[in-house]
C-alpha beads as a LAMMPS data file, in Angstrom:
LAMMPS data file: protein, C-alpha beads

443 atoms
442 bonds

1 atom types
1 bond types

-500.0 500.0 xlo xhi
-500.0 500.0 ylo yhi
-500.0 500.0 zlo zhi

Masses

1 110.0

Atoms # bond

1 1 1 0.744 149.323 198.362
2 1 1 -1.164 150.604 201.289
3 1 1 -3.663 148.562 201.595
4 1 1 -1.979 145.487 201.002
5 1 1 0.440 146.298 203.920
6 1 1 -2.195 146.301 205.968
7 1 1 -3.188 142.343 205.295
8 1 1 -2.050 140.308 208.151
9 1 1 1.247 138.559 207.842
10 1 1 0.100 135.457 206.111
11 1 1 -2.620 137.168 203.269
12 1 1 0.538 139.599 202.570
13 1 1 2.701 137.069 201.949
14 1 1 0.347 135.167 199.694
15 1 1 -0.018 137.800 197.784
16 1 1 3.291 138.523 196.785
17 1 1 4.378 134.953 195.417
18 1 1 1.018 135.448 193.457
19 1 1 1.832 138.803 192.153
20 1 1 5.629 137.645 191.843
21 1 1 4.616 133.998 190.129
22 1 1 2.045 136.015 187.594
23 1 1 4.676 138.111 186.273
24 1 1 7.145 135.612 185.911
25 1 1 4.731 133.456 183.684
26 1 1 4.231 136.165 181.497
27 1 1 7.917 136.831 181.267
28 1 1 8.140 133.699 179.898
29 1 1 5.367 133.529 177.918
30 1 1 7.536 136.527 175.629
31 1 1 8.960 135.733 172.523
32 1 1 11.931 136.217 173.935
33 1 1 12.320 133.901 176.221
34 1 1 12.229 130.593 174.345
35 1 1 14.432 129.251 171.569
36 1 1 11.509 128.675 169.110
37 1 1 10.619 132.547 169.150
38 1 1 6.789 131.604 170.497
39 1 1 7.277 131.517 174.018
40 1 1 5.959 128.767 176.482
41 1 1 2.267 127.620 176.666
42 1 1 0.880 129.525 179.708
43 1 1 -0.014 126.760 181.975
44 1 1 3.257 125.484 180.969
45 1 1 5.087 128.856 181.696
46 1 1 2.563 129.288 185.254
47 1 1 4.323 125.675 186.077
48 1 1 7.824 127.033 185.034
49 1 1 7.710 130.412 187.612
50 1 1 5.751 128.961 190.779
51 1 1 8.722 126.023 190.857
52 1 1 11.164 128.834 190.099
53 1 1 9.663 131.176 192.828
54 1 1 8.662 128.076 195.292
55 1 1 12.432 127.104 194.434
56 1 1 11.255 123.338 193.296
57 1 1 12.823 122.614 190.420
58 1 1 9.742 120.648 188.538
59 1 1 9.883 121.135 185.286
60 1 1 7.527 119.883 182.667
61 1 1 9.593 121.531 179.829
62 1 1 13.551 121.035 179.365
63 1 1 15.732 124.889 180.886
64 1 1 18.478 123.935 179.014
65 1 1 17.028 123.917 175.781
66 1 1 13.908 125.215 175.722
67 1 1 14.756 128.643 177.126
68 1 1 17.020 131.294 175.491
69 1 1 19.840 132.695 177.891
70 1 1 17.232 135.211 178.873
71 1 1 14.958 132.960 179.369
72 1 1 17.235 131.290 181.895
73 1 1 18.197 134.711 182.984
74 1 1 13.888 134.956 184.405
75 1 1 14.323 132.174 185.882
76 1 1 17.253 132.495 187.881
77 1 1 15.692 135.984 189.217
78 1 1 12.821 134.020 189.935
79 1 1 14.382 131.296 191.940
80 1 1 16.638 134.239 193.905
81 1 1 13.857 136.065 194.815
82 1 1 11.418 132.952 195.672
83 1 1 14.460 131.839 197.909
84 1 1 15.605 135.620 199.936
85 1 1 11.766 135.748 200.023
86 1 1 10.293 139.267 198.383
87 1 1 9.533 141.229 201.334
88 1 1 13.598 140.524 202.261
89 1 1 14.490 141.957 198.579
90 1 1 12.971 144.620 198.260
91 1 1 13.280 145.959 201.846
92 1 1 17.118 145.926 201.582
93 1 1 17.308 147.304 198.371
94 1 1 14.701 150.222 200.465
95 1 1 17.504 150.856 202.877
96 1 1 20.182 150.901 200.681
97 1 1 17.721 153.595 198.995
98 1 1 17.501 155.339 202.449
99 1 1 14.057 154.412 202.468
100 1 1 12.120 154.618 206.310
101 1 1 10.834 151.115 207.431
102 1 1 7.954 150.976 209.320
103 1 1 7.233 149.355 212.174
104 1 1 4.428 147.397 210.436
105 1 1 7.017 146.621 207.526
106 1 1 9.404 144.997 210.244
107 1 1 6.412 142.930 212.158
108 1 1 5.981 141.410 208.098
109 1 1 9.969 141.219 207.820
110 1 1 9.656 139.151 211.254
111 1 1 6.990 136.578 209.811
112 1 1 8.796 135.710 206.399
113 1 1 12.552 135.209 208.388
114 1 1 10.914 133.650 210.795
115 1 1 12.142 135.732 213.439
116 1 1 10.872 135.578 217.193
117 1 1 11.065 139.894 217.567
118 1 1 10.982 142.935 215.453
119 1 1 14.118 143.845 217.234
120 1 1 17.401 144.138 215.050
121 1 1 15.381 142.971 211.684
122 1 1 17.058 144.843 209.451
123 1 1 20.422 144.469 210.286
124 1 1 19.214 140.653 209.592
125 1 1 18.066 141.573 206.415
126 1 1 21.791 142.764 205.598
127 1 1 23.179 139.978 207.025
128 1 1 21.384 137.616 205.146
129 1 1 21.605 139.786 201.515
130 1 1 25.179 140.223 202.045
131 1 1 25.950 136.443 203.295
132 1 1 23.724 134.913 200.584
133 1 1 25.583 137.459 197.205
134 1 1 28.828 136.108 199.547
135 1 1 28.264 132.022 198.962
136 1 1 26.673 132.533 195.668
137 1 1 29.497 133.782 194.476
138 1 1 31.878 131.697 195.889
139 1 1 29.740 129.061 194.457
140 1 1 30.017 130.805 190.899
141 1 1 33.418 131.477 191.314
142 1 1 34.074 127.667 191.529
143 1 1 31.651 126.282 189.166
144 1 1 33.109 128.480 186.707
145 1 1 36.319 127.382 186.819
146 1 1 35.311 123.823 186.673
147 1 1 32.457 124.207 183.738
148 1 1 35.535 126.517 181.707
149 1 1 37.284 123.269 181.218
150 1 1 34.298 121.953 178.228
151 1 1 33.058 124.853 177.462
152 1 1 34.130 128.609 176.390
153 1 1 34.474 130.784 179.223
154 1 1 31.264 133.283 178.808
155 1 1 28.707 129.624 178.432
156 1 1 31.024 128.596 181.679
157 1 1 30.650 131.862 184.325
158 1 1 26.510 131.567 183.220
159 1 1 26.171 128.062 184.257
160 1 1 28.310 129.143 187.351
161 1 1 26.431 131.560 188.370
162 1 1 23.098 129.670 187.298
163 1 1 23.826 126.638 188.955
164 1 1 25.174 128.280 192.354
165 1 1 21.984 130.215 192.586
166 1 1 19.632 127.405 192.165
167 1 1 21.872 124.698 194.604
168 1 1 22.179 128.110 197.554
169 1 1 18.650 128.221 197.085
170 1 1 17.632 124.608 197.047
171 1 1 15.967 125.292 193.899
172 1 1 17.267 122.310 192.031
173 1 1 17.069 123.709 188.012
174 1 1 19.835 123.215 186.206
175 1 1 21.040 124.137 182.268
176 1 1 22.629 120.359 181.342
177 1 1 19.573 119.714 179.183
178 1 1 17.767 116.615 178.074
179 1 1 16.444 116.342 181.585
180 1 1 19.920 115.137 182.948
181 1 1 20.855 117.387 186.113
182 1 1 24.127 116.262 186.872
183 1 1 24.183 112.874 186.470
184 1 1 26.803 113.285 183.567
185 1 1 29.076 114.127 187.194
186 1 1 28.436 111.669 189.359
187 1 1 31.865 110.556 189.569
188 1 1 33.027 114.234 189.440
189 1 1 34.081 115.237 193.290
190 1 1 34.837 118.719 192.652
191 1 1 31.190 119.585 191.299
192 1 1 29.693 117.197 193.634
193 1 1 31.036 119.166 196.680
194 1 1 30.166 122.525 195.774
195 1 1 27.199 121.785 194.914
196 1 1 26.476 120.223 198.213
197 1 1 27.569 122.311 200.100
198 1 1 25.778 125.128 198.349
199 1 1 22.668 123.101 199.183
200 1 1 23.392 122.670 202.798
201 1 1 24.595 125.713 203.430
202 1 1 21.074 127.175 202.480
203 1 1 19.130 124.477 203.788
204 1 1 20.499 125.296 207.379
205 1 1 19.070 128.831 207.518
206 1 1 20.245 131.908 208.192
207 1 1 19.376 132.127 211.782
208 1 1 20.870 128.922 212.074
209 1 1 24.295 130.347 209.996
210 1 1 24.241 133.955 211.909
211 1 1 23.969 131.869 215.586
212 1 1 27.101 129.887 214.481
213 1 1 28.942 132.654 213.198
214 1 1 28.385 134.803 216.660
215 1 1 28.474 132.082 219.052
216 1 1 31.802 130.210 217.276
217 1 1 31.056 127.385 220.451
218 1 1 27.715 124.480 220.232
219 1 1 27.288 125.086 223.732
220 1 1 26.470 128.719 223.235
221 1 1 24.026 127.977 220.435
222 1 1 20.372 128.506 221.085
223 1 1 18.352 125.472 220.946
224 1 1 16.779 125.653 217.485
225 1 1 20.207 125.968 216.546
226 1 1 21.403 122.789 218.094
227 1 1 18.208 121.262 217.270
228 1 1 18.814 122.326 213.769
229 1 1 22.417 120.734 213.618
230 1 1 22.139 118.045 215.162
231 1 1 18.969 116.675 213.220
232 1 1 21.283 117.611 210.177
233 1 1 23.400 115.714 210.522
234 1 1 21.486 112.671 211.959
235 1 1 19.129 112.666 208.631
236 1 1 22.282 113.183 206.526
237 1 1 24.922 110.676 207.912
238 1 1 22.134 107.956 207.803
239 1 1 20.294 109.092 204.546
240 1 1 24.124 108.238 203.098
241 1 1 24.284 104.937 204.695
242 1 1 20.820 103.682 203.959
243 1 1 20.743 104.560 199.821
244 1 1 24.415 103.350 200.030
245 1 1 23.356 99.478 201.240
246 1 1 20.554 99.602 199.356
247 1 1 22.201 100.591 195.985
248 1 1 25.128 99.379 196.154
249 1 1 23.469 95.990 194.485
250 1 1 21.215 97.906 191.569
251 1 1 23.038 97.690 188.416
252 1 1 21.076 100.837 187.443
253 1 1 22.418 103.366 189.850
254 1 1 25.666 102.324 192.382
255 1 1 26.606 99.349 191.120
256 1 1 28.925 99.941 188.082
257 1 1 30.493 102.475 190.358
258 1 1 33.887 101.890 192.514
259 1 1 33.439 102.418 196.115
260 1 1 34.476 106.136 196.438
261 1 1 32.210 107.297 194.221
262 1 1 29.548 104.837 195.302
263 1 1 29.416 106.549 198.888
264 1 1 29.937 110.174 197.122
265 1 1 26.878 109.201 194.909
266 1 1 24.727 108.209 198.414
267 1 1 26.194 111.240 200.436
268 1 1 24.547 113.722 197.315
269 1 1 21.107 111.693 196.936
270 1 1 20.690 111.993 200.506
271 1 1 22.259 115.303 200.881
272 1 1 19.662 116.747 198.105
273 1 1 16.210 114.884 198.823
274 1 1 16.875 117.409 201.646
275 1 1 14.287 120.045 199.185
276 1 1 17.732 120.235 196.747
277 1 1 16.459 118.530 193.278
278 1 1 19.856 118.409 191.502
279 1 1 20.795 114.346 191.403
280 1 1 23.525 112.303 190.177
281 1 1 21.596 109.409 189.497
282 1 1 18.926 107.906 188.116
283 1 1 15.934 108.792 190.460
284 1 1 13.770 106.498 188.565
285 1 1 15.945 103.756 188.905
286 1 1 15.752 103.582 192.618
287 1 1 14.759 100.515 194.413
288 1 1 11.808 100.747 196.330
289 1 1 13.181 100.705 199.575
290 1 1 15.231 103.032 198.651
291 1 1 12.192 105.583 197.199
292 1 1 10.709 105.239 200.357
293 1 1 14.159 106.518 202.792
294 1 1 14.305 109.526 199.671
295 1 1 10.231 110.367 200.118
296 1 1 10.787 110.422 204.210
297 1 1 13.817 112.939 203.449
298 1 1 12.036 115.382 200.719
299 1 1 9.214 115.306 203.272
300 1 1 11.277 116.075 206.665
301 1 1 12.721 118.857 204.325
302 1 1 15.563 121.601 205.455
303 1 1 15.420 123.998 208.245
304 1 1 13.319 126.625 209.447
305 1 1 14.212 129.852 207.680
306 1 1 16.110 128.181 205.522
307 1 1 15.708 128.606 201.101
308 1 1 14.472 124.541 202.038
309 1 1 10.668 123.368 202.058
310 1 1 8.944 120.318 204.143
311 1 1 7.984 120.331 207.827
312 1 1 11.308 121.317 209.006
313 1 1 14.125 119.736 210.697
314 1 1 13.109 121.369 213.617
315 1 1 9.465 120.090 213.596
316 1 1 10.708 116.952 213.110
317 1 1 13.081 116.046 215.835
318 1 1 10.542 118.124 218.266
319 1 1 7.496 115.408 217.014
320 1 1 10.685 112.771 218.277
321 1 1 10.963 114.936 221.398
322 1 1 7.058 114.436 222.347
323 1 1 6.654 110.955 221.919
324 1 1 9.298 110.994 224.312
325 1 1 8.073 112.703 226.687
326 1 1 4.826 111.372 226.843
327 1 1 6.154 107.682 227.117
328 1 1 8.444 108.951 229.751
329 1 1 5.400 110.903 231.345
330 1 1 6.629 114.361 230.827
331 1 1 4.986 116.800 231.067
332 1 1 6.707 119.060 228.454
333 1 1 9.502 117.871 226.149
334 1 1 12.800 118.619 226.877
335 1 1 16.608 118.930 224.971
336 1 1 19.865 120.693 226.043
337 1 1 18.649 121.268 229.035
338 1 1 15.911 123.375 227.468
339 1 1 12.161 122.398 227.451
340 1 1 9.827 122.946 225.056
341 1 1 6.180 124.813 225.416
342 1 1 3.176 123.174 224.993
343 1 1 1.977 125.927 222.354
344 1 1 5.026 125.041 220.241
345 1 1 4.193 121.498 220.348
346 1 1 1.018 122.060 219.483
347 1 1 2.039 124.508 216.254
348 1 1 4.747 121.703 215.361
349 1 1 1.631 118.727 215.379
350 1 1 -0.810 120.922 213.360
351 1 1 2.294 121.378 210.449
352 1 1 2.874 117.442 210.478
353 1 1 -1.034 116.879 210.575
354 1 1 -2.030 119.924 207.215
355 1 1 1.741 118.817 205.595
356 1 1 0.484 114.900 205.527
357 1 1 -3.294 115.779 204.310
358 1 1 -1.524 118.272 201.358
359 1 1 0.242 115.431 200.362
360 1 1 -1.971 113.165 200.742
361 1 1 -4.886 114.631 199.194
362 1 1 -2.230 116.141 195.997
363 1 1 -1.137 112.231 195.268
364 1 1 -4.889 111.150 195.339
365 1 1 -5.816 113.779 192.465
366 1 1 -2.506 112.618 190.894
367 1 1 -3.571 109.581 190.667
368 1 1 -7.240 110.136 189.576
369 1 1 -5.782 113.092 186.603
370 1 1 -2.635 110.570 185.283
371 1 1 -1.943 107.135 184.091
372 1 1 1.137 106.725 185.929
373 1 1 1.513 104.174 188.817
374 1 1 0.607 104.998 192.366
375 1 1 4.319 105.489 193.497
376 1 1 5.448 107.984 191.089
377 1 1 2.657 110.059 191.846
378 1 1 3.169 109.953 195.798
379 1 1 6.680 110.462 195.140
380 1 1 5.960 113.714 192.853
381 1 1 3.331 114.712 194.968
382 1 1 5.900 114.332 198.270
383 1 1 8.136 116.308 195.906
384 1 1 6.061 119.170 195.114
385 1 1 5.154 120.042 198.670
386 1 1 8.443 119.723 200.102
387 1 1 9.916 121.582 196.863
388 1 1 12.408 119.188 196.242
389 1 1 12.424 118.899 192.636
390 1 1 13.129 115.559 192.377
391 1 1 11.358 112.928 190.251
392 1 1 10.593 109.649 188.939
393 1 1 10.148 111.112 185.568
394 1 1 6.204 111.965 185.083
395 1 1 6.666 115.362 185.443
396 1 1 6.974 116.235 181.423
397 1 1 4.231 114.332 180.910
398 1 1 1.577 115.746 183.360
399 1 1 -1.827 115.848 182.032
400 1 1 -3.651 119.791 181.836
401 1 1 -5.708 118.764 185.792
402 1 1 -2.371 117.111 186.728
403 1 1 -0.145 120.592 186.367
404 1 1 -2.794 122.449 188.002
405 1 1 -2.854 120.300 190.899
406 1 1 1.044 120.223 191.532
407 1 1 0.866 123.422 190.981
408 1 1 -0.979 124.190 193.850
409 1 1 0.906 121.851 195.783
410 1 1 4.366 123.769 195.344
411 1 1 2.698 127.181 196.111
412 1 1 1.261 125.640 199.109
413 1 1 4.200 123.769 200.243
414 1 1 6.632 126.752 199.519
415 1 1 4.090 129.175 201.459
416 1 1 3.298 126.481 204.418
417 1 1 -0.475 124.755 204.710
418 1 1 -1.276 126.216 208.005
419 1 1 0.079 129.754 206.344
420 1 1 -2.278 129.231 203.626
421 1 1 -5.461 127.720 206.495
422 1 1 -4.638 131.238 208.982
423 1 1 -4.914 133.510 205.938
424 1 1 -8.211 132.031 204.848
425 1 1 -9.520 131.646 208.440
426 1 1 -11.376 134.503 210.157
427 1 1 -10.704 135.009 213.451
428 1 1 -12.806 135.623 216.154
429 1 1 -12.552 137.812 219.495
430 1 1 -10.674 136.193 222.294
431 1 1 -12.408 133.458 224.264
432 1 1 -13.581 134.901 227.560
433 1 1 -14.558 131.184 229.286
434 1 1 -13.752 128.029 229.069
435 1 1 -15.912 124.655 228.493
436 1 1 -15.422 122.290 231.105
437 1 1 -13.207 119.515 230.255
438 1 1 -13.687 116.108 229.455
439 1 1 -11.375 112.825 228.666
440 1 1 -11.190 111.341 225.379
441 1 1 -9.990 108.047 224.320
442 1 1 -7.055 107.964 221.845
443 1 1 -4.734 105.341 220.500

Bonds

1 1 1 2
2 1 2 3
3 1 3 4
4 1 4 5
5 1 5 6
6 1 6 7
7 1 7 8
8 1 8 9
9 1 9 10
10 1 10 11
11 1 11 12
12 1 12 13
13 1 13 14
14 1 14 15
15 1 15 16
16 1 16 17
17 1 17 18
18 1 18 19
19 1 19 20
20 1 20 21
21 1 21 22
22 1 22 23
23 1 23 24
24 1 24 25
25 1 25 26
26 1 26 27
27 1 27 28
28 1 28 29
29 1 29 30
30 1 30 31
31 1 31 32
32 1 32 33
33 1 33 34
34 1 34 35
35 1 35 36
36 1 36 37
37 1 37 38
38 1 38 39
39 1 39 40
40 1 40 41
41 1 41 42
42 1 42 43
43 1 43 44
44 1 44 45
45 1 45 46
46 1 46 47
47 1 47 48
48 1 48 49
49 1 49 50
50 1 50 51
51 1 51 52
52 1 52 53
53 1 53 54
54 1 54 55
55 1 55 56
56 1 56 57
57 1 57 58
58 1 58 59
59 1 59 60
60 1 60 61
61 1 61 62
62 1 62 63
63 1 63 64
64 1 64 65
65 1 65 66
66 1 66 67
67 1 67 68
68 1 68 69
69 1 69 70
70 1 70 71
71 1 71 72
72 1 72 73
73 1 73 74
74 1 74 75
75 1 75 76
76 1 76 77
77 1 77 78
78 1 78 79
79 1 79 80
80 1 80 81
81 1 81 82
82 1 82 83
83 1 83 84
84 1 84 85
85 1 85 86
86 1 86 87
87 1 87 88
88 1 88 89
89 1 89 90
90 1 90 91
91 1 91 92
92 1 92 93
93 1 93 94
94 1 94 95
95 1 95 96
96 1 96 97
97 1 97 98
98 1 98 99
99 1 99 100
100 1 100 101
101 1 101 102
102 1 102 103
103 1 103 104
104 1 104 105
105 1 105 106
106 1 106 107
107 1 107 108
108 1 108 109
109 1 109 110
110 1 110 111
111 1 111 112
112 1 112 113
113 1 113 114
114 1 114 115
115 1 115 116
116 1 116 117
117 1 117 118
118 1 118 119
119 1 119 120
120 1 120 121
121 1 121 122
122 1 122 123
123 1 123 124
124 1 124 125
125 1 125 126
126 1 126 127
127 1 127 128
128 1 128 129
129 1 129 130
130 1 130 131
131 1 131 132
132 1 132 133
133 1 133 134
134 1 134 135
135 1 135 136
136 1 136 137
137 1 137 138
138 1 138 139
139 1 139 140
140 1 140 141
141 1 141 142
142 1 142 143
143 1 143 144
144 1 144 145
145 1 145 146
146 1 146 147
147 1 147 148
148 1 148 149
149 1 149 150
150 1 150 151
151 1 151 152
152 1 152 153
153 1 153 154
154 1 154 155
155 1 155 156
156 1 156 157
157 1 157 158
158 1 158 159
159 1 159 160
160 1 160 161
161 1 161 162
162 1 162 163
163 1 163 164
164 1 164 165
165 1 165 166
166 1 166 167
167 1 167 168
168 1 168 169
169 1 169 170
170 1 170 171
171 1 171 172
172 1 172 173
173 1 173 174
174 1 174 175
175 1 175 176
176 1 176 177
177 1 177 178
178 1 178 179
179 1 179 180
180 1 180 181
181 1 181 182
182 1 182 183
183 1 183 184
184 1 184 185
185 1 185 186
186 1 186 187
187 1 187 188
188 1 188 189
189 1 189 190
190 1 190 191
191 1 191 192
192 1 192 193
193 1 193 194
194 1 194 195
195 1 195 196
196 1 196 197
197 1 197 198
198 1 198 199
199 1 199 200
200 1 200 201
201 1 201 202
202 1 202 203
203 1 203 204
204 1 204 205
205 1 205 206
206 1 206 207
207 1 207 208
208 1 208 209
209 1 209 210
210 1 210 211
211 1 211 212
212 1 212 213
213 1 213 214
214 1 214 215
215 1 215 216
216 1 216 217
217 1 217 218
218 1 218 219
219 1 219 220
220 1 220 221
221 1 221 222
222 1 222 223
223 1 223 224
224 1 224 225
225 1 225 226
226 1 226 227
227 1 227 228
228 1 228 229
229 1 229 230
230 1 230 231
231 1 231 232
232 1 232 233
233 1 233 234
234 1 234 235
235 1 235 236
236 1 236 237
237 1 237 238
238 1 238 239
239 1 239 240
240 1 240 241
241 1 241 242
242 1 242 243
243 1 243 244
244 1 244 245
245 1 245 246
246 1 246 247
247 1 247 248
248 1 248 249
249 1 249 250
250 1 250 251
251 1 251 252
252 1 252 253
253 1 253 254
254 1 254 255
255 1 255 256
256 1 256 257
257 1 257 258
258 1 258 259
259 1 259 260
260 1 260 261
261 1 261 262
262 1 262 263
263 1 263 264
264 1 264 265
265 1 265 266
266 1 266 267
267 1 267 268
268 1 268 269
269 1 269 270
270 1 270 271
271 1 271 272
272 1 272 273
273 1 273 274
274 1 274 275
275 1 275 276
276 1 276 277
277 1 277 278
278 1 278 279
279 1 279 280
280 1 280 281
281 1 281 282
282 1 282 283
283 1 283 284
284 1 284 285
285 1 285 286
286 1 286 287
287 1 287 288
288 1 288 289
289 1 289 290
290 1 290 291
291 1 291 292
292 1 292 293
293 1 293 294
294 1 294 295
295 1 295 296
296 1 296 297
297 1 297 298
298 1 298 299
299 1 299 300
300 1 300 301
301 1 301 302
302 1 302 303
303 1 303 304
304 1 304 305
305 1 305 306
306 1 306 307
307 1 307 308
308 1 308 309
309 1 309 310
310 1 310 311
311 1 311 312
312 1 312 313
313 1 313 314
314 1 314 315
315 1 315 316
316 1 316 317
317 1 317 318
318 1 318 319
319 1 319 320
320 1 320 321
321 1 321 322
322 1 322 323
323 1 323 324
324 1 324 325
325 1 325 326
326 1 326 327
327 1 327 328
328 1 328 329
329 1 329 330
330 1 330 331
331 1 331 332
332 1 332 333
333 1 333 334
334 1 334 335
335 1 335 336
336 1 336 337
337 1 337 338
338 1 338 339
339 1 339 340
340 1 340 341
341 1 341 342
342 1 342 343
343 1 343 344
344 1 344 345
345 1 345 346
346 1 346 347
347 1 347 348
348 1 348 349
349 1 349 350
350 1 350 351
351 1 351 352
352 1 352 353
353 1 353 354
354 1 354 355
355 1 355 356
356 1 356 357
357 1 357 358
358 1 358 359
359 1 359 360
360 1 360 361
361 1 361 362
362 1 362 363
363 1 363 364
364 1 364 365
365 1 365 366
366 1 366 367
367 1 367 368
368 1 368 369
369 1 369 370
370 1 370 371
371 1 371 372
372 1 372 373
373 1 373 374
374 1 374 375
375 1 375 376
376 1 376 377
377 1 377 378
378 1 378 379
379 1 379 380
380 1 380 381
381 1 381 382
382 1 382 383
383 1 383 384
384 1 384 385
385 1 385 386
386 1 386 387
387 1 387 388
388 1 388 389
389 1 389 390
390 1 390 391
391 1 391 392
392 1 392 393
393 1 393 394
394 1 394 395
395 1 395 396
396 1 396 397
397 1 397 398
398 1 398 399
399 1 399 400
400 1 400 401
401 1 401 402
402 1 402 403
403 1 403 404
404 1 404 405
405 1 405 406
406 1 406 407
407 1 407 408
408 1 408 409
409 1 409 410
410 1 410 411
411 1 411 412
412 1 412 413
413 1 413 414
414 1 414 415
415 1 415 416
416 1 416 417
417 1 417 418
418 1 418 419
419 1 419 420
420 1 420 421
421 1 421 422
422 1 422 423
423 1 423 424
424 1 424 425
425 1 425 426
426 1 426 427
427 1 427 428
428 1 428 429
429 1 429 430
430 1 430 431
431 1 431 432
432 1 432 433
433 1 433 434
434 1 434 435
435 1 435 436
436 1 436 437
437 1 437 438
438 1 438 439
439 1 439 440
440 1 440 441
441 1 441 442
442 1 442 443
């Protein structure tokens, strides 16, 4: 364990996630985990465990009909650990038991929670854990009350807890069977509101929610929180409007619904595309322009330090600000009377480039290994990278090479392609000189 802690943060996170995924996969191969009593084939168990730990929601077997309650509980625990971060999860229990958290461990926590400083990191861990439990408890209570109207209370309570954990952690796993997700609740305002509320709160990130709790006023928030809230609102509203306008005449999606339910379904589709994975309308039946909108929303994803994936809204917004600053001839992008350093801009561009390369590589490999058309393969690749979980229906039919490609894409997407690259790279000594500068033609 001491040697593990001495790794650089990127390698430590990779090792931790691999261990948890492998342990979860082994548990899902056990007879107690599946209804048929035979357990899952290892590749399917590995796919399911990776999807759960990476809070994605893509599944090769139906969660509601394949797994026993014990197997579903294993998946829920994997979602919980993956959503919070295994280091955050373990640290909280270590603090409860009175264990001392050393400086090296605080630095790892700083990387895990995406903090700028290790100062106050243990207080932040407590906040993350308590807030998560509180929000999930409220969500579980509300969902249990709703599900108890159509099933026995013990089953309703389990459904309530499972879907609350899955929604808050933006995982997208469901127990309704036959890969139905929430299509049976398209017109149910209560279920839509609770699930959407959970996934939006989880997608904002703990840093932003804590900043909101402490400051209470928009003007007093940090630049990160302001950009996150503005970008999230713009993406959510614009996504809702576009889905509504594009799909209102589609007889396979919004067409048969009344006006209010159309708006409700469009809103949910916009919210869930930001890494949540639930769906109340058939994703495969969406029109091509709508699928493009959904893919863009998936690729952008949720907020930094949240349970969601994607390149993150701050990265996307910063890229737009950078384009604006270049057009205006400004040295650095700025917003809300604050300037962003060129180092952060460079990191945002590196994240965008590495993420785009990963998605295109994954889509290319899927078109080689699968018989599906290009659009479903690209959609699957983006969904896996952004840890969303939406699919056009090709996931259960993936070949063995296709499953491996999606597993790796989910894993790289959850940790971040830049994190993987930094973990694999060998860093040399700091440069003691600078090369002469020369102009390069671009654009």
